[in-house]
C-alpha positions in Angstrom: -26.1 38.0 4.0 -26.7 39.2 7.6 -23.1 40.7 7.7 -23.8 42.6 4.5 -27.1 43.9 5.9 -25.6 45.0 9.2 -22.7 46.8 7.5 -25.0 48.5 5.1 -27.3 49.7 7.9 -24.3 51.1 9.8 -23.1 53.1 6.8 -26.6 54.4 6.1 -27.1 55.6 9.7 -23.7 57.4 9.8 -24.1 58.8 6.3 -26.4 61.8 7.0 -24.1 63.1 9.7 -21.1 63.1 7.3 -23.3 64.6 4.6 -23.8 67.7 6.6 -20.2 68.7 5.9 -20.8 68.8 2.2 -20.1 72.3 0.7 -18.4 73.5 3.9 -14.8 73.1 2.5 -14.3 69.7 4.1 -16.1 67.5 1.6 -14.6 64.0 1.5 -13.5 62.6 -1.8 -12.3 59.2 -3.0 -9.6 59.6 -5.8 -11.2 62.9 -6.7 -14.8 61.4 -6.9 -17.6 62.4 -4.7 -19.3 59.5 -2.8 -22.9 59.3 -1.7 -25.4 57.0 -0.1 -29.0 56.6 -1.2 -32.2 55.3 0.3 -35.2 54.5 -1.9 -38.6 53.0 -1.5 -41.6 52.3 -3.7 -44.0 49.7 -5.1 -44.0 47.5 -8.2 -45.8 44.8 -10.2 -44.0 41.4 -10.3 -44.7 38.8 -13.0 -43.1 35.4 -12.8 -43.5 32.9 -15.7 -43.7 29.6 -13.7 -43.6 26.1 -15.1 -45.1 23.1 -13.3 -46.9 19.9 -14.4 -46.1 20.7 -18.1 -48.0 24.0 -17.8 -46.7 27.5 -17.7 -48.7 30.2 -15.9 -48.2 33.9 -15.2 -47.8 34.5 -11.4 -48.4 38.2 -10.6 -48.6 40.4 -7.6 -48.0 43.9 -6.3 -45.0 44.2 -4.0 -43.2 46.9 -2.0 -39.5 47.4 -2.4 -36.7 49.1 -0.4 -33.2 50.0 -1.8 -29.9 51.1 -0.3 -27.0 52.3 -2.5 -23.4 53.3 -2.1 -22.1 55.3 -5.1 -19.7 57.8 -6.6 -20.4 60.9 -8.7 -17.9 60.4 -11.5 -18.6 63.9 -13.0 -21.5 66.4 -13.1 -23.6 64.1 -15.2 -22.5 60.5 -14.5 -22.8 58.5 -11.3 -22.2 54.8 -10.5 -23.3 52.8 -7.5 -23.7 49.4 -5.9 -27.4 48.9 -4.9 -29.0 46.3 -2.6 -32.7 45.9 -3.0 -35.3 43.9 -1.0 -38.8 43.1 -2.3 -41.8 42.0 -0.2 -43.2 38.5 -0.9 -45.1 38.1 -4.1 -48.1 35.6 -3.8 -50.4 34.2 -6.4 -52.0 31.0 -7.5 -53.0 29.1 -10.7 -54.3 25.6 -11.5 -51.4 24.3 -13.6 -53.8 21.5 -14.7 -53.9 20.1 -11.2 -57.3 18.7 -10.1 -58.6 19.6 -6.7 -57.5 23.2 -6.2 -55.1 26.0 -7.1 -51.3 25.7 -6.8 -50.0 28.6 -4.6 -46.6 30.2 -5.6 -44.7 32.6 -3.3 -41.6 34.5 -4.4 -39.1 36.3 -2.2 -36.5 38.4 -4.0 -33.3 40.4 -3.3 -30.9 41.9 -5.8 -27.4 43.2 -5.7 -26.7 45.4 -8.8 -24.0 47.7 -10.1 -25.9 50.7 -11.7 -24.7 53.6 -13.8 -26.8 56.7 -14.4 -26.5 59.5 -16.9 -28.2 62.9 -16.1 -28.9 65.2 -19.0 -30.4 68.6 -19.6 -29.1 72.1 -18.9 -30.9 72.8 -15.6 -28.9 73.0 -12.4 -31.6 71.8 -9.9 -33.9 69.6 -12.0 -32.4 67.0 -14.4 -33.8 63.9 -16.0 -31.7 60.7 -16.1 -31.5 57.3 -17.5 -29.8 54.3 -15.9 -28.7 50.7 -16.6 -27.6 48.1 -14.1 -26.6 44.4 -13.9 -25.8 42.0 -11.1 -27.3 39.0 -9.3 -30.6 38.2 -7.7 -31.3 35.9 -4.7 -34.6 34.3 -5.3 -36.6 31.9 -3.1 -39.6 30.3 -4.9 -42.1 28.1 -3.0 -45.1 26.3 -4.4 -47.8 24.6 -2.4 -49.8 21.8 -4.2 -53.0 20.5 -2.8 -52.6 17.0 -1.3 -49.0 16.7 -2.6 -47.5 19.3 -0.2 -44.9 22.1 -0.9 -41.6 22.5 -2.6 -39.0 25.3 -2.2 -36.0 26.3 -4.2 -33.4 29.0 -3.6 -31.3 30.2 -6.5 -28.8 33.0 -7.4 -29.3 34.2 -10.9 -28.4 37.1 -13.3 -30.5 40.3 -13.0 -30.6 43.5 -15.0 -32.2 46.9 -14.5 -33.3 49.8 -16.6 -34.6 53.1 -15.3 -35.9 56.5 -16.3 -36.4 59.3 -13.9 -35.8 62.9 -12.7 -33.5 64.2 -10.0 -33.9 67.3 -7.8 -30.3 68.3 -6.9 -30.1 70.4 -3.6 -26.2 70.2 -3.5 -26.0 68.6 0.0 -28.6 66.0 -1.0 -30.7 65.0 -4.0 -34.2 63.6 -4.4 -34.7 61.0 -7.2 -38.0 59.9 -8.7 -37.7 56.9 -11.0 -39.6 54.3 -13.0 -37.8 50.9 -13.1 -37.8 47.6 -14.9 -36.0 44.6 -13.4 -35.4 41.3 -15.1 -34.4 38.1 -13.2 -33.4 34.9 -14.9 -35.4 32.4 -12.9 -37.9 29.9 -14.3 -39.1 31.4 -17.6 -38.3 34.9 -16.5 -39.3 37.2 -13.7 -40.3 40.8 -14.7 -40.7 43.6 -12.3 -42.2 47.0 -13.2 -42.3 49.8 -10.6 -41.5 53.2 -9.3 -39.8 54.6 -6.3 -38.7 57.8 -4.7 -35.4 58.2 -2.9 -32.9 60.5 -1.3 -29.1 60.7 -1.8 -26.8 62.2 0.8 -23.5 63.6 -0.6 -20.4 63.5 1.4 
């Protein structure tokens, strides 16, 4: 995971320098497709349906999220990308039928998704879009039970994403504002609802 993070950061730092050549007659292409990098950030509401002691409780918290993407513009209206996302820790507690205090549950989450977006509308600069994505999530869930101690588990599970937003296309770069829903197949299901704003640099 550290190697992936270092490689991604290196590309993201170098990307804006290459993006400055876009539209100057030296735009770089890959098999006729225009590549881009994207940086996004925002906030979301996470809900984990957690089972313990024959009880299921809803563990919820507001979290912050950061995303980095490497993608290709397939045509004027379709783009596809690989996106890596990191979420801040979600923390909540419930009793789960345990006497003597609440059970604390912490969730750390990262996702690696392949997303595809379709932009529509006849406007050149401002266009709405919809997107779908699928991939894997890396989840660390820890519970702390009074007197009994704590228990942690790390799992890699299926994840899916749906999004609706609007893009502001400035040719050399684009600004995207999006509302997102992410599902992760851990416990009885983790649901994340949020929004973010991001910038894409075209090569």
